[in-house]
N, C-alpha and C positions, 0 to 999 in steps of 0.2 A: 503493501501499499502505499501512497504519498504521505510523506511525513509534513507533520504541520508542527512549526516551534511557537513557543510562546512568549511572546517579547515581555520583559519585565516592566510593570508598570511604572509610569512616571506620575509624581506626585509635586506639589509646589503649593504655598499658601496661598497663592491669588490664581492658580489655574484648577480648572477640574483634573479628577485624576482619569487616566485614559489607559485604554489599550490596543496594541497592534497586534493584526492577526497577519502570520505569514505563512505562506505553503512553501516547501520546500521542494524539490525537485529533483535532487541527488539520490534517487535509487535505482535499480535496475529497470524497472518500471519505465520511469523518466525517458533512460537512457535509450530506449529501444527505438529508434526513428518510424518504425513501421505504426507504431502504437500512438492515437491522436492524443487519447487522455496523458499520455506520458509528455507528448509534445507541446500540448498547452498548457500541463503546468510549469513545464520548463520555460517558456516563453513570457509568460505570466510572473514568473517568479521574481525576475528584478524590478518587474513593475509593482508588484505587493512590496518587496523590500525599499523601494525609492518612494512610493506615492504611502502616506501615511494614513490609517484607518482609522480616524480620530473617534471614538465610542465612547461617552462619557459613561464613568460606572454607574452612572445612577440611572443612565435608561435602561429602562422595564424591557427592552427587549436583547439587551445585551448577549446572554446566553444563548438565545434563539441564533443571532447572528454570528457567535463563535461557532456552534453547530454547522449553521449553512456553510460558513466558508470552509470549515475543515473536512465537509463530506458531500454535501450535496452541489456545493459551486462546482466542483472538479467535474463532475459527469454532464451539470450544464453545459458549461464552456466547452467541453468537448464532444458534445453532439451537436454546439451550434458551429464549431469549425473542423467537423470530421471531413466538409468534403474541401477544405483547403489543400491543395498541393502541399508538399514538405518545402519545397523550395519558396513557395510563398508566403509561408507563416513567419511572422516578425515581432518583435516586441513593438506592444502598442503605444502610443505616445503618452507620457504622463499627462500630459494636459489634456486627455481624454480618460484614460484608466483610472486615475488618481478619483477625478470626482465620482465616475461612475460604480466606482468600488465603494465607495464612502456611502451613494445614494442606495447600493444594493444593501448594505447592513439595516436598512431602514423601511426597505419596501421586499425584501426578498420572500415575504409571505402573501404578497399578492402577485399571483402568476400572470397578469396582464402585461403588468409594468415591468418586472422581473424580465420575463421575456424581452420585452425591449431592450431594456439594459445590456441583456447577455448578447441580443445579436448586435448592439453596437460596439461591444468590445470584439465582437468576431469581426466587425467589419474593419475595425481598427489594427486587427492582427495579422489583415489579408493585404499583401503589398499589391496586390491588383486592384483594390479598391479603397485601400486606408485612406486616401486622402477626401473621401466623400464623408469620414466620421468626425464631423466639426465639433468642438470641444463646446458650441452653444447649445448641442443637442443634448447634451447632460442636463443643463439648466432648463431645457422645456420640456423634459421628462420630468422634474422636480415640479414642475407647476399641473402635471396633470393629475387626476383622480384615475383609479385603478379602471372605474366605469369608464370614463372617457377613454382610455387608454384603449378598450377593449372595442367602444366604436368607432375611435380612430383607425383603427387598424382596416376597417371597412370603408371608412369616407377616403382615405389616402392613396385605395388599391386603384382607384379612378381618377380621372382627369376633372370631370366635371358632373355634378350632381343637380337634379330640380331641388329646387328649395321656395318655399312661398311665405307670405304672410297673410292675415286674416285682418281688412281694414273696416269698420262699422262707418256707413255715412251718416253724418251727423243731420238732424232735421233743420238746425239752423244754420247748416252749412259748414264745409269742410270735412276731412276725415279722421276717424281716431285708430290707432292699431290697438287692435285687440288681442290677436298671436303673431309673434315673428318667429324667425329660423327655424320652419316647421319642414321636416325631412319626412321621407315614408319608411319612419320606423314600424317593424312591425315584430309582433311576438316570435320569438324563435320554436316554439313547439307548434302553435295553431296559425302561426303566418298573418294571424290578423292585426289591424292596425293598433297601434299600442302608443300609448302619449307618455312622455317622461316630463313631469315639471322641471327638470333641471337641465332637459335638452338644451333649450334657448339659449341659457348662458354659457352651456358649454361650447356652443357655436362661437358665441362672442369670444371667448378664451383663446379658440384656436385661431381667430383672425386677430385677436390681441399678439399673438406669440408669433403670427407673420407663416402660419401653415397652410391657410386659405383665404381666400376674400370671399366676399357676398355681395352681389350686384342684383338690386331688385329693377334697373333700369332695362335689364333685358333677360331673355329667356331663351331658354333650346327652341330650335326649329320645331321639333316632334312634338305635338300636342298631345300624344300618345304617354308621354312621360310624365303628365300632369295629371293624367286618370287619377291617382290614388287620391289626389286633394280631396273630393267630394266623397271621399269614406272617413276621412279625417274625424276623430272624436272631436276637435278642436272647431271643427267646422260645423258638425252636427249639433254641438252644444250653443253655437251663439245663432245658428238659424233658429233654433227653439227659444231662445231665451231674447228676441229683437224686443229693444224696449221704446219706452216713449220720446226715447233721445236718439235712438238710432232705428233708422227705416229700412235698411239694407246690408246686408254682407257680401263684401267685395273680397275677392279673393286675387291676391297680387303676385303672379309668377315672379318666379327669378332663377338666378341660378348661382351656385356654389362651385368654387374651382379651386383646384390645387395650385398655392404659389410654386415658385422655383426652390424657395426653402423648404417647403412643403414636400415636394418630389424628392429634393436630396434626402432631408430627415427620413422618408417612406423607404429608401434605396440603405440610408444606414443602419436603418432599423429592421431590415428583412422584411418588409411591408410589401415592398416591390422588388423585382429582380433590379441588382445594379445594371446602368446602362455602361456602354463602353466610357473612357475617360477622355 
């Protein structure tokens, strides 16, 4: 088995006690060139030694993080790097590996987020596409919830998606937005339309992070792309509750498209297959 050394805890009167987790690759397994788990461990050893993993002793998840890095991490990184040719496997840049490993310490128990961090690390270890693993992508991942990470993998897998908002025509004149940033969300089991109150804010967050843009002045040419609007719970509810101040519900078609940054992020995290440099 690949050995793990514990680094002596460092403490002072003005700083919190921290521990470093270190994975050593100086074993017979790690030296077998044909064994991916060994190659991955050796490649990451320097990064783990040089990039501190400051986990405060007061952190309630410390023990679980230590167990993860000592055991499952090596399996996860081996699986993510199994298709990288031996000659293409490189040591990841500290600017990517350091923050990514730190973030993994706090998100390894959230599968959808963990997978994105692991794939980003794998990309940074592949000389053929390592340049796509931008250091900013770690910070982007830090600002996503696990629910967002799962949905974002579907959103960024394509270039364009139909989106719409619900406006209400006000009797006194003008319009009032009732719902915005509505996508064709469906229940994974029944495939029926499903509403998530958090979703509009998620879209705003993706726009803020520069991953997507939303434009309600344009829409896709195919009307078929927008047929889902009529069955959305938000639309049905608004039409059933027309008030004395709102006399008509108007559906404003729009388009959500992946930015260049979003496309590169998708490639670096394995959501899309990397394009040629």
